[in-house]
C-alpha positions as CSV (number, residue, x, y, z in Angstrom):
1,M,-74.0,-14.5,32.6
2,T,-74.8,-15.6,29.0
3,N,-78.1,-13.8,29.0
4,H,-76.4,-10.6,30.4
5,L,-73.9,-10.8,27.4
6,F,-76.8,-11.3,24.9
7,E,-78.5,-8.4,26.5
8,L,-75.5,-6.1,26.1
9,A,-75.1,-7.2,22.5
10,G,-78.7,-6.5,21.9
11,N,-78.6,-3.0,23.3
12,R,-75.7,-2.0,21.3
13,K,-76.5,0.9,19.0
14,T,-76.0,0.3,15.3
15,E,-73.8,2.8,13.5
16,T,-75.4,4.5,10.5
17,V,-73.1,4.4,7.5
18,I,-73.5,7.6,5.5
19,P,-72.8,6.8,1.9
20,K,-70.1,9.0,0.3
21,S,-71.2,11.6,-2.2
22,K,-70.5,10.5,-5.8
23,K,-67.4,12.2,-7.1
24,K,-68.0,14.6,-10.0
25,W,-66.3,13.9,-13.3
26,Y,-64.4,17.1,-13.2
27,Q,-63.2,17.0,-9.6
28,G,-59.4,16.5,-9.3
29,K,-58.9,17.3,-13.0
30,P,-57.3,20.4,-14.5
31,V,-60.5,21.5,-16.3
32,V,-59.7,25.2,-16.6
33,S,-56.1,24.7,-17.9
34,A,-57.3,22.0,-20.4
35,A,-60.1,24.4,-21.6
36,I,-57.6,27.2,-22.1
37,L,-55.2,25.0,-23.9
38,I,-57.9,23.7,-26.2
39,L,-59.0,27.3,-27.0
40,I,-55.4,28.3,-27.7
41,V,-54.9,25.2,-30.1
42,L,-58.2,25.8,-31.8
43,G,-57.3,29.5,-32.3
44,C,-54.0,28.5,-33.8
45,L,-55.6,25.9,-36.1
46,C,-58.4,28.4,-37.2
47,A,-56.1,31.4,-37.3
48,E,-57.7,32.8,-40.4
49,L,-61.0,33.3,-38.6
50,I,-59.6,35.4,-35.8
51,M,-56.7,37.2,-37.4
52,T,-57.4,41.0,-37.7
53,K,-54.6,41.7,-40.3
54,D,-52.3,39.9,-42.7
55,P,-49.4,38.7,-40.5
56,A,-46.9,39.3,-43.3
57,Y,-48.1,42.8,-44.3
58,M,-45.7,45.6,-43.3
59,D,-47.6,48.7,-42.5
60,L,-44.8,51.2,-42.2
61,L,-47.1,54.0,-41.3
62,N,-48.0,52.1,-38.0
63,Y,-44.6,50.6,-36.9
64,N,-43.9,50.2,-33.1
65,K,-47.5,51.0,-32.4
66,A,-48.9,50.4,-28.9
67,P,-52.0,48.1,-28.5
68,D,-55.3,49.7,-29.5
69,R,-58.6,48.7,-31.1
70,E,-57.1,48.2,-34.5
71,F,-53.9,46.5,-33.4
72,L,-54.8,44.5,-30.3
73,F,-51.3,43.6,-29.4
74,G,-49.6,46.4,-31.3
75,T,-47.2,46.1,-34.2
76,D,-43.4,45.4,-34.5
77,T,-40.6,47.5,-35.9
78,M,-41.7,46.7,-39.5
79,G,-45.5,47.5,-38.9
80,R,-46.7,43.9,-38.8
81,D,-49.7,43.1,-36.6
82,I,-48.4,41.1,-33.6
83,F,-51.9,39.6,-32.7
84,S,-52.2,38.0,-36.2
85,M,-48.5,36.9,-36.2
86,I,-49.0,35.0,-32.8
87,W,-52.0,33.0,-34.1
88,Y,-50.4,32.2,-37.5
89,G,-47.0,31.4,-36.0
90,G,-48.7,29.2,-33.4
91,R,-50.3,27.1,-36.1
92,I,-46.9,26.5,-37.7
93,S,-45.2,25.6,-34.4
94,I,-48.0,23.2,-33.5
95,L,-47.6,21.5,-36.8
96,I,-43.8,21.3,-36.6
97,G,-44.0,20.1,-32.9
98,G,-46.5,17.3,-33.9
99,L,-44.6,16.1,-36.9
100,A,-41.4,16.0,-35.1
101,T,-42.8,14.3,-32.1
102,V,-44.3,11.5,-34.4
103,I,-41.0,11.0,-36.0
104,S,-39.0,11.0,-32.8
105,T,-41.4,8.7,-31.0
106,F,-41.3,6.2,-33.8
107,I,-37.5,6.2,-33.9
108,A,-37.3,6.0,-30.0
109,V,-39.7,3.0,-29.9
110,V,-37.8,1.0,-32.6
111,V,-34.2,1.9,-31.4
112,G,-35.1,1.6,-27.7
113,A,-36.7,-1.8,-28.1
114,F,-33.8,-3.0,-30.3
115,S,-31.2,-1.7,-27.8
116,G,-33.2,-3.4,-25.1
117,V,-32.7,-6.9,-26.6
118,A,-29.3,-6.2,-28.2
119,P,-25.9,-6.8,-26.5
120,A,-24.6,-4.1,-24.1
121,W,-21.9,-2.8,-26.5
122,L,-24.4,-2.3,-29.3
123,D,-26.9,-0.5,-27.3
124,E,-24.2,2.0,-25.9
125,I,-23.5,3.0,-29.4
126,F,-27.2,3.6,-30.3
127,L,-27.7,5.8,-27.2
128,S,-24.5,7.8,-27.3
129,I,-25.2,9.9,-30.5
130,P,-24.3,13.6,-30.0
131,T,-27.5,15.5,-30.6
132,L,-26.1,18.9,-31.3
133,L,-23.7,17.7,-33.9
134,L,-26.5,15.9,-35.6
135,I,-28.7,19.0,-35.7
136,I,-26.1,21.2,-37.3
137,L,-25.2,18.5,-39.9
138,L,-28.7,17.7,-40.8
139,Q,-29.8,21.3,-41.0
140,A,-26.7,22.0,-43.2
141,I,-27.7,19.2,-45.5
142,M,-31.3,20.1,-45.6
143,G,-30.5,23.7,-46.7
144,D,-33.2,26.4,-46.1
145,A,-35.5,25.9,-43.1
146,N,-39.2,25.0,-43.8
147,I,-41.8,23.0,-42.0
148,L,-40.9,19.6,-43.3
149,S,-37.1,20.2,-43.0
150,L,-37.4,21.5,-39.4
151,S,-39.7,18.7,-38.3
152,F,-37.3,16.1,-39.8
153,V,-34.2,17.5,-38.1
154,I,-35.9,17.9,-34.7
155,G,-37.6,14.5,-35.0
156,V,-34.4,12.6,-35.8
157,T,-32.4,14.3,-33.0
158,S,-34.8,14.4,-30.1
159,W,-35.6,10.6,-29.6
160,T,-32.8,9.6,-27.2
161,S,-34.6,10.4,-23.9
162,I,-37.7,8.3,-24.8
163,A,-35.4,5.6,-26.2
164,K,-33.7,5.2,-22.8
165,V,-37.1,4.7,-21.2
166,V,-38.2,2.1,-23.7
167,R,-34.8,0.3,-23.4
168,T,-35.3,0.0,-19.6
169,E,-38.9,-1.2,-19.9
170,V,-37.9,-3.7,-22.6
171,R,-35.1,-5.1,-20.5
172,Q,-37.5,-5.7,-17.7
173,I,-40.0,-7.7,-19.8
174,R,-37.9,-9.3,-22.5
175,N,-37.6,-12.6,-20.6
176,S,-41.4,-12.8,-19.8
177,E,-43.1,-16.0,-20.7
178,Y,-45.4,-14.5,-23.4
179,I,-42.3,-12.9,-25.0
180,I,-40.5,-16.3,-25.1
181,A,-43.6,-18.1,-26.3
182,A,-43.9,-15.5,-29.2
183,R,-40.3,-16.1,-30.2
184,C,-40.8,-19.9,-30.1
185,M,-43.8,-19.6,-32.4
186,G,-41.6,-17.7,-34.9
187,A,-42.8,-14.1,-34.3
188,G,-40.3,-11.6,-35.7
189,F,-38.8,-8.6,-34.0
190,F,-41.5,-6.0,-35.2
191,R,-44.4,-8.3,-34.5
192,I,-43.2,-8.8,-30.9
193,L,-42.6,-5.1,-30.6
194,W,-46.1,-3.8,-31.7
195,K,-48.1,-6.7,-30.2
196,H,-46.4,-7.4,-26.9
197,L,-43.7,-4.7,-26.0
198,V,-45.4,-1.4,-27.0
199,P,-48.7,-2.1,-25.0
200,N,-46.5,-2.6,-21.9
201,F,-44.4,0.5,-22.0
202,F,-46.6,3.0,-24.0
203,S,-48.0,4.5,-20.7
204,S,-44.6,5.0,-19.4
205,I,-43.5,7.2,-22.3
206,M,-46.8,9.1,-22.8
207,F,-45.7,12.0,-20.6
208,M,-42.4,12.3,-22.5
209,V,-44.1,12.2,-25.8
210,V,-46.4,15.1,-24.8
211,M,-43.3,17.1,-23.5
212,N,-41.5,16.4,-26.7
213,V,-44.1,18.5,-28.5
214,R,-43.2,21.4,-26.3
215,T,-39.5,20.8,-26.8
216,A,-39.9,20.5,-30.6
217,M,-41.7,23.9,-30.7
218,I,-39.0,25.6,-28.7
219,S,-36.3,24.0,-31.0
220,E,-38.2,25.2,-34.0
221,A,-38.0,28.8,-32.8
222,T,-34.3,28.4,-32.5
223,L,-33.6,26.6,-35.7
224,S,-35.8,28.6,-37.9
């Protein structure tokens, strides 16, 4: 009986394991959309190299013109070349969106982390500021709209959504052993924030930071 079992085991066919093909670096990634986005951003940053006309020049002889070889996207009611205006305006929008996002992210990280370790009543005050009223007030104080004023106004009024995520993350990790150990060793709030808290919640807010650039560009078009 035992020999019969050994015989059966010996006659068993071994399965051939086919190694899986190595995955290409570009598979599962938005390569085409990323390439298009990079080209658009580079085109806006290097607008002078691809603009066909001066975007501010009003050619009254060619107003409301349809797209042709000279005016690739046509002209507006004042004779300005729309193709050149798009690339030049895109660079300004990207600059304002980037500056506003840097400002709003910094404020959101600091305020969100502070509200995460603060008493409940204090953190409710921080996260209940009316955004629209702030925008109107700050824009009225800043006066005429320019790149810096628009970036500042949008930046200091668009941080609440990121701050709420930071607050939630901080509340989850504020009682961790390494945070308590850092406090016992005399570390201050900002040292704990940049050394221990930010590395833990930075990945959670990256998507919102990128989306803030888009939101800031849309707000810039409205406020300007």
